[in-house]
C-alpha positions in Angstrom: -23.5 12.4 58.1 -24.1 11.5 54.4 -26.8 13.1 52.3 -26.6 11.6 48.9 -23.1 12.7 47.6 -22.7 15.3 50.3 -20.7 14.8 53.5 -22.4 17.0 56.1 -20.3 18.4 58.9 -21.4 17.4 62.3 -23.0 18.4 64.5 -25.6 19.1 61.9 -27.1 22.6 62.4 -30.8 23.2 62.5 -31.6 25.9 60.0 -35.0 27.4 59.2 -36.4 29.7 56.5 -33.0 29.5 55.0 -31.7 31.8 52.2 -29.3 30.1 49.9 -26.9 32.4 48.0 -25.0 30.5 45.3 -22.4 31.2 42.7 -21.1 29.1 39.8 -17.5 28.6 38.8 -16.3 29.2 36.1 -19.5 30.4 34.4 -20.8 33.9 35.3 -18.0 34.5 37.7 -15.9 37.1 35.7 -13.8 39.2 37.9 -14.3 36.6 40.6 -17.4 38.6 41.4 -19.5 35.7 42.8 -16.6 34.2 44.7 -15.6 37.5 46.3 -19.2 38.3 47.2 -19.7 35.0 49.0 -16.4 35.4 50.8 -17.3 38.8 52.0 -20.6 37.6 53.4 -19.0 34.6 55.0 -16.5 36.8 56.8 -19.2 39.2 57.9 -21.4 36.5 59.4 -18.5 34.2 60.6 -19.8 31.3 58.5 -19.0 27.7 59.3 -18.5 24.7 57.0 -21.8 22.8 56.3 -20.9 20.3 53.6 -18.6 19.1 50.8 -18.9 16.5 48.2 -17.6 13.2 49.6 -16.2 12.1 46.2 -15.9 15.2 44.0 -14.2 13.1 41.3 -17.6 11.6 40.5 -18.8 15.0 39.1 -15.6 16.9 38.3 -12.9 16.2 35.7 -9.6 16.8 37.5 -7.8 17.2 34.1 -10.0 20.3 33.6 -10.4 21.5 37.1 -6.9 20.8 38.5 -6.0 19.9 42.0 -3.4 22.3 43.6 -0.2 21.4 45.4 0.9 23.7 48.3 3.5 23.6 51.0 2.7 24.2 54.7 5.0 23.8 57.6 7.4 21.8 55.4 4.7 19.3 54.2 3.0 19.1 50.9 -0.7 19.5 50.9 -2.9 18.4 48.0 -6.1 20.5 47.6 -8.7 18.7 45.5 -11.5 20.9 43.8 -14.8 20.6 45.6 -18.0 22.4 46.2 -17.8 24.4 49.4 -21.1 24.8 51.4 -21.0 27.1 54.4 -23.7 28.4 56.7 -24.3 31.4 59.0 -26.9 33.1 61.1 -27.6 36.9 60.8 -28.5 37.9 64.3 -29.8 41.3 63.2 -32.4 39.9 60.7 -32.8 36.5 62.3 -32.1 34.9 58.9 -30.2 31.7 58.3 -27.9 31.7 55.3 -26.3 29.0 53.3 -23.5 30.0 50.9 -23.0 27.6 48.1 -19.8 27.7 45.9 -20.8 25.5 43.0 -18.4 24.2 40.4 -19.6 23.3 36.9 -20.0 19.5 36.7 -18.3 17.6 34.0 -20.2 14.3 34.6 -23.5 13.2 36.0 -24.9 16.7 35.7 -28.5 15.7 36.4 -27.6 13.8 39.5 -25.4 16.7 40.7 -28.4 19.2 40.2 -30.7 16.8 42.1 -28.2 16.7 45.0 -28.2 20.5 45.3 -32.0 20.5 45.4 -32.0 17.8 48.1 -29.5 19.8 50.1 -31.7 22.8 49.9 -34.7 20.8 51.1 -32.7 19.3 54.0 -31.9 22.7 55.4 -35.3 24.2 54.9 -34.5 26.6 52.2 -37.2 29.1 51.3 -35.2 30.9 48.6 -32.3 30.2 46.3 -30.5 33.2 44.8 -27.8 32.7 42.2 -25.3 35.6 41.9 -22.4 36.3 39.6 -20.9 38.6 36.9 -20.8 38.5 33.1 -19.0 40.4 30.4 -21.1 42.8 28.4 -20.9 45.8 26.2 -21.1 48.3 29.0 -18.8 51.3 29.6 -16.6 51.7 32.7 -17.8 55.3 32.9 -21.3 54.4 33.9 -22.9 52.5 36.9 -22.5 48.8 36.3 -25.7 47.3 35.0 -27.5 44.7 37.1 -30.1 42.3 35.7 -31.9 39.4 37.2 -35.1 37.9 38.2 -36.5 38.4 41.8 -39.7 38.0 43.6 -42.3 40.7 43.4 -41.8 41.5 47.1 -38.3 42.7 46.4 -39.1 45.0 43.4 -39.7 48.1 45.4 -36.4 47.6 47.3 -34.5 47.3 44.1 -35.9 50.4 42.4 -33.0 52.3 40.9 -30.6 49.3 41.3 -31.7 46.6 38.8 -32.0 47.4 35.2 -35.5 47.5 33.8 -34.4 45.6 30.7 -35.2 41.9 30.7 -32.7 39.2 30.0 -33.3 37.8 26.5 -30.0 35.8 26.3 -30.2 32.7 24.1 -27.3 30.3 23.7 -25.0 28.0 25.7 -25.7 27.8 29.4 -25.0 25.6 32.4 -26.8 22.4 33.4 -27.2 24.1 36.8 -30.2 25.9 35.3 -32.0 22.7 36.3 -31.4 23.5 39.9 -33.5 26.6 39.7 -36.3 24.9 37.7 -36.5 22.0 40.2 -36.4 24.3 43.2 -39.3 26.3 41.8 -41.2 23.1 41.2 -40.6 22.3 44.9 -42.1 25.6 46.0 -38.7 27.2 46.8 -38.4 30.7 45.4 -35.7 30.9 42.7 -34.0 34.2 41.8 -30.8 35.5 40.2 -28.8 38.7 40.3 -26.0 39.3 37.8 -23.7 42.3 37.4 -22.5 43.2 33.9 -18.9 44.3 33.7 -17.1 46.0 30.8 -16.0 43.3 28.3 -12.8 45.2 27.4 -11.5 45.1 31.0 -10.4 41.9 32.5 -9.7 42.2 36.2 -9.0 39.0 38.1 -10.8 40.6 41.0 -13.3 43.4 40.2 -14.2 45.1 43.4 -16.4 47.7 42.0 -18.6 45.0 40.5 -18.6 43.2 43.9 -19.8 46.5 45.6 -22.5 46.9 42.9 -23.7 43.3 43.4 -23.7 43.8 47.2 -25.8 46.9 46.8 -28.6 44.7 45.4 -28.2 41.9 47.9 -28.1 44.5 50.7 -31.4 46.0 49.6 -33.1 42.6 49.4 -31.8 41.1 52.7 -31.1 44.3 54.7 -27.4 43.6 54.9 -25.0 46.0 56.7 -24.2 49.1 54.7 -20.4 48.8 55.0 -20.5 45.7 52.8 -21.1 47.9 49.8 -17.9 49.9 50.2 -16.7 51.1 46.8 -13.3 52.6 47.8 -11.2 49.8 46.4 -13.2 49.3 43.2 -13.2 53.0 42.4 -9.4 53.0 42.6 -9.3 50.2 40.1 -11.7 51.9 37.7 -9.8 55.2 37.9 -6.7 53.3 36.7 -8.8 51.9 33.9 -9.9 55.4 32.9 -6.3 56.6 32.7 -5.3 53.6 30.6 -8.3 54.1 28.2 -7.3 57.8 27.7 -4.0 56.7 26.2 -5.6 54.4 23.6 -7.7 56.1 20.8 -9.2 52.8 19.6 -10.5 51.9 23.0 -11.8 55.5 23.6 -13.8 55.2 20.4 -15.3 51.9 21.5 -16.2 53.3 24.9 -17.9 56.3 23.2 -20.2 53.9 21.3 -21.0 52.0 24.4 -21.8 55.2 26.3 -24.3 56.2 23.6 -26.0 52.8 23.7 -26.1 52.9 27.5 -27.5 56.4 27.6 -30.2 55.6 25.0 -31.9 53.3 27.4 -33.4 54.7 30.6 -31.1 53.4 33.4 -31.1 53.9 37.1 -28.7 56.5 38.4 -26.3 55.6 41.2 -23.7 58.5 41.6 -21.7 56.5 44.1 -20.6 54.2 41.3 -19.6 56.9 38.8 -15.9 57.2 38.0 -14.6 60.7 37.4 -12.6 61.0 34.2 -9.9 63.5 33.5 -11.0 66.9 32.3 -12.0 67.0 28.7 -12.1 63.2 28.3 -15.9 63.0 28.4 -16.2 65.5 25.5 -13.6 63.7 23.5 -15.4 60.4 24.0 -18.8 61.8 22.9 -17.3 63.3 19.7 -15.5 60.1 18.8 -17.5 58.5 15.9 -15.7 55.4 15.1 -17.9 52.4 14.5 -17.8 49.7 17.3 -16.1 46.6 15.9 -16.7 43.0 17.0 -16.7 42.9 20.7 -16.4 40.1 23.2 -19.6 39.2 25.0 -19.9 36.6 27.8 -16.3 35.5 27.3 -12.9 36.4 28.5 -10.9 35.2 25.4 -9.5 38.1 23.4 -8.5 37.8 19.7 -4.8 38.0 19.0 -5.2 41.2 17.0 -7.4 43.0 19.5 -5.8 46.2 20.8 -4.9 46.0 24.5 -3.5 48.1 27.2 -1.5 46.6 30.0 -2.7 47.5 33.5 -0.4 46.0 36.0 -0.9 42.4 34.8 -4.6 43.0 33.9 -5.8 43.6 30.3 -7.9 46.2 28.6 -8.8 44.8 25.2 
């Protein structure tokens, strides 16, 4: 079945009061936070394919978003970038979910946004929640900050989880902002939840950030508690703490960020704290070096930025 540019998988499911959870590549997906979160939910609820773009080359530039060649059983397989759309039913809550892996369009952006809105209408969406992660000047020694906009009915559930500070970002953004605006005009609730990760740490897969983001989603949608497991992420951040201890410049930067973080009343979540080696906290607090230019909302490090190698990952 075709729905605009979408090829809908048959038999077409009947969904009602659908919650769409969407992530956007490559924007606001640092540490693969959005991708990993959707994959976790899809595994939990045994999601099935709902739709793909019939002709993804209409919207995507394959010189920028490259196809991938792989081998399977002695044969070459060409994987062309697309937008994966999957669906699932949560028997416990009775909710239908659609999980939307959006790629940033390179062409026909307005038509692309309209197609997503029509998909939402087709499957009776009542809410569209965009998730992801962004780099920010936050220390790895504190609970990762979450910001976003949600409906008033969720505010009580998110007490102590979402930062009370509002998002005042101005600057380049994605054409996909049109999706939220158009959905709101159509009477579909539009929300977003973003986790802020330390800009000086670049993990390909940041599992503590995933757990933090899942804490917010779990509170809103009454998801199973085991989805917020922090074990793997805490191990990653303990390695980061050890690497930071060995670099005086980075320690000084972290100290400045701790002071800024602590100067604003933030929710406390001890489960996401990372224990530092004895004496390190005192040292960081006494460090007085001024914070230099930092990376914000980007993953590109300057050539002269100090870095620590962490098994193929970078601390900058």
